[in-house]
C-alpha positions in Angstrom: 0.0 0.0 0.0 1.3 3.4 -0.9 2.2 5.8 1.9 2.1 9.0 -0.2 -0.5 11.7 0.3 -2.8 10.8 -2.6 -6.4 11.9 -2.9 -8.8 9.1 -3.9 -10.8 10.2 -6.9 -8.8 13.4 -7.4 -10.5 15.3 -4.6 -7.2 16.7 -3.3 -8.0 20.0 -5.1 -10.8 20.5 -2.6 -8.1 21.1 0.0 -7.3 24.4 -1.6 -9.8 26.1 -4.0 -12.9 24.6 -2.5 -12.0 25.1 1.1 -11.0 28.7 0.4 -14.3 29.2 -1.4 -16.2 27.9 1.5 -14.4 30.2 3.9 -15.2 33.2 1.7 -18.8 32.2 1.3 -19.3 32.1 5.1 -18.8 35.9 5.2 -21.9 36.4 3.1 -22.7 39.0 0.5 -23.2 38.7 -3.3 -19.6 39.7 -4.2 -18.1 37.1 -1.9 -20.5 34.5 -3.2 -19.5 35.1 -6.8 -15.8 34.9 -5.8 -16.6 31.6 -4.0 -18.4 30.2 -7.0 -15.5 31.1 -9.2 -13.1 29.3 -6.9 -15.3 26.2 -6.9 -15.3 26.3 -10.7 -11.6 26.8 -10.9 -11.2 23.7 -8.7 -13.4 21.7 -11.1 -11.4 22.9 -14.1 -8.2 22.0 -12.3 -9.4 18.4 -11.8 -10.7 18.2 -15.3 -7.5 19.3 -17.0 -5.5 16.8 -14.9 -7.8 14.0 -15.9 -7.6 15.0 -19.6 -3.8 15.0 -19.6 -3.8 11.7 -17.8 -5.9 9.9 -20.5 -4.5 11.6 -23.6 -2.0 9.2 -25.3 1.4 10.8 -25.8 3.9 8.0 -26.3 6.5 10.2 -28.0 6.4 12.7 -25.1 6.2 10.3 -22.1 9.9 9.4 -21.9 11.4 12.8 -22.5 9.1 14.5 -20.0 9.7 11.8 -17.4 13.4 12.3 -17.8 13.1 16.1 -17.6 11.0 15.9 -14.5 13.6 13.7 -12.8 16.4 15.9 -13.9 14.8 18.8 -12.0 14.6 16.9 -8.7 16.1 18.8 -5.8 16.8 21.6 -8.4 19.6 19.5 -9.8 19.0 20.8 -13.4 19.1 24.4 -12.4 22.1 24.1 -10.1 24.0 22.3 -12.8 23.3 25.2 -15.2 24.3 27.7 -12.5 27.7 25.9 -12.3 28.0 26.0 -16.0 27.4 29.8 -16.1 29.9 30.3 -13.3 32.6 28.3 -15.1 32.3 29.6 -18.7 30.4 32.9 -18.3 33.1 35.1 -16.8 32.1 37.8 -14.3 28.6 38.1 -15.7 28.1 34.3 -15.6 29.3 34.1 -12.0 26.9 37.0 -11.0 24.0 35.2 -12.8 24.9 31.9 -11.1 24.9 33.5 -7.6 21.6 35.3 -8.2 20.0 32.1 -9.7 21.2 30.0 -6.8 19.9 32.5 -4.2 16.6 32.6 -6.0 16.3 28.8 -6.0 16.9 28.8 -2.2 14.3 31.4 -1.5 11.7 30.0 -3.8 12.2 26.4 -2.4 11.8 27.7 1.2 8.6 29.6 0.3 7.1 26.7 -1.7 8.2 23.6 0.2 8.2 25.0 3.8 5.9 27.9 4.1 3.2 27.3 1.4 3.0 23.5 1.7 2.6 23.9 5.5 -0.1 26.5 5.2 -2.2 24.7 2.5 -2.4 20.9 2.8 -3.3 19.4 -0.5 -3.2 15.6 -1.1 -1.3 14.3 -4.1 -3.4 13.3 -7.1 -4.6 9.7 -7.4 -2.4 8.9 -10.4 -3.5 5.3 -10.8 -7.2 6.2 -10.5 -6.8 8.9 -13.1 -5.2 6.4 -15.5 -1.8 7.9 -15.9 0.3 5.4 -18.0 3.0 3.6 -16.2 5.5 4.8 -18.8 5.2 8.3 -17.4 5.7 7.4 -13.7 8.2 9.2 -11.6 8.6 8.8 -7.8 5.5 10.2 -6.1 6.8 12.7 -3.5 5.8 12.2 0.1 5.2 15.9 0.5 1.9 17.6 0.0 1.0 18.8 -3.5 0.4 22.5 -3.4 2.3 24.4 -4.7 4.8 22.7 -7.0 8.4 23.1 -5.8 9.8 22.1 -9.2 7.8 24.9 -10.9 8.8 27.5 -8.2 12.5 26.7 -8.4 12.6 26.7 -12.2 10.8 30.1 -12.6 12.8 31.6 -9.8 16.1 30.7 -11.4 14.9 31.9 -14.9 13.5 35.2 -13.5 16.6 36.0 -11.5 19.0 35.4 -14.4 16.6 37.0 -17.0 16.8 40.4 -15.2 20.3 41.0 -16.6 20.3 38.4 -19.4 16.9 38.7 -21.1 17.5 36.3 -23.9 19.0 33.7 -21.7 16.1 34.3 -19.3 13.6 33.7 -22.1 15.1 30.3 -22.9 15.2 29.4 -19.2 11.6 30.3 -18.8 10.6 28.0 -21.6 12.6 25.2 -20.0 11.0 26.0 -16.6 7.6 25.8 -18.2 8.4 22.4 -19.7 9.5 21.2 -16.3 6.4 22.6 -14.7 4.2 20.8 -17.3 6.1 17.6 -16.8 4.9 17.4 -13.2 1.3 17.3 -14.4 2.2 14.9 -17.3 3.8 12.5 -14.9 0.8 12.7 -12.6 2.4 14.0 -9.4 0.8 17.5 -9.5 -2.5 19.2 -10.5 -2.2 22.0 -13.0 -3.1 24.6 -10.3 -0.1 23.4 -8.3 2.3 24.3 -11.1 0.6 27.5 -12.0 0.8 28.9 -8.5 4.3 27.5 -8.1 5.4 29.2 -11.3 4.0 32.6 -10.2 5.6 32.3 -6.8 8.9 31.4 -8.3 8.8 34.2 -10.9 8.0 36.8 -8.2 10.7 35.4 -5.9 13.3 35.5 -8.7 12.6 39.1 -9.5 12.7 40.1 -5.9 16.0 38.3 -5.3 17.6 39.8 -8.4 16.5 43.3 -7.4 17.9 42.9 -3.9 21.1 41.3 -5.2 21.9 44.4 -7.2 22.7 46.1 -3.9 25.3 43.5 -2.9 29.0 43.7 -3.7 29.9 42.3 -7.1 31.6 39.3 -5.6 28.3 38.3 -4.0 26.2 38.9 -7.1 25.7 42.6 -7.2 26.2 44.8 -10.3 29.6 46.2 -10.8 29.9 49.8 -9.7 30.6 52.3 -12.5 34.1 53.4 -12.7 34.6 57.1 -12.0 37.0 58.6 -14.6 38.5 62.0 -14.0 37.3 64.7 -16.4 39.9 65.5 -19.1 41.6 68.8 -19.0 40.4 71.4 -21.5 
């Protein structure tokens, strides 16, 4: 018997959207009721999209996405890229690596420690939804909301993209692929990765902004060199 936090029949999404909707509805009033109704509907859409992805045959995508999902475990993919930037990117690469690594740490703490503790959501019932065995990765023992993989990926991409927009664009595309892979492999609902991505993007921007104030050796921007005015 599995010991992971799975929700029979996919009802884990009720731990977030539906519970929040019920809390809002208790305050009364037509505006709050409309907000509550919208949250209930978003929860239904979340479950429906997960179910649709689970039963859609994608044999050419299953293995690459499974490998990509595993590569991002414990932020391994992003940390390896940060090491590469530091080794071959000169001063700008080292600055980007420091900022990206700091962003990963901050986003991981927010997603995996703070948010997961505040909002308990059971993992999806992957077998009940019909996710093919070929997609399977290890089902994490942690709760489902939000996705730590998505948060770390978008934090890394956003932090680096502040100074390196073209590299940041490519990294955001890769982060989106990692985020989707978590739904494709059945370990997260779509809502988990959407919120995780937003959390990560915001964290990455914040870390990059704060890092600009640090000394260059710690990831800050180089200070402009003051050149004496030439004599006339």
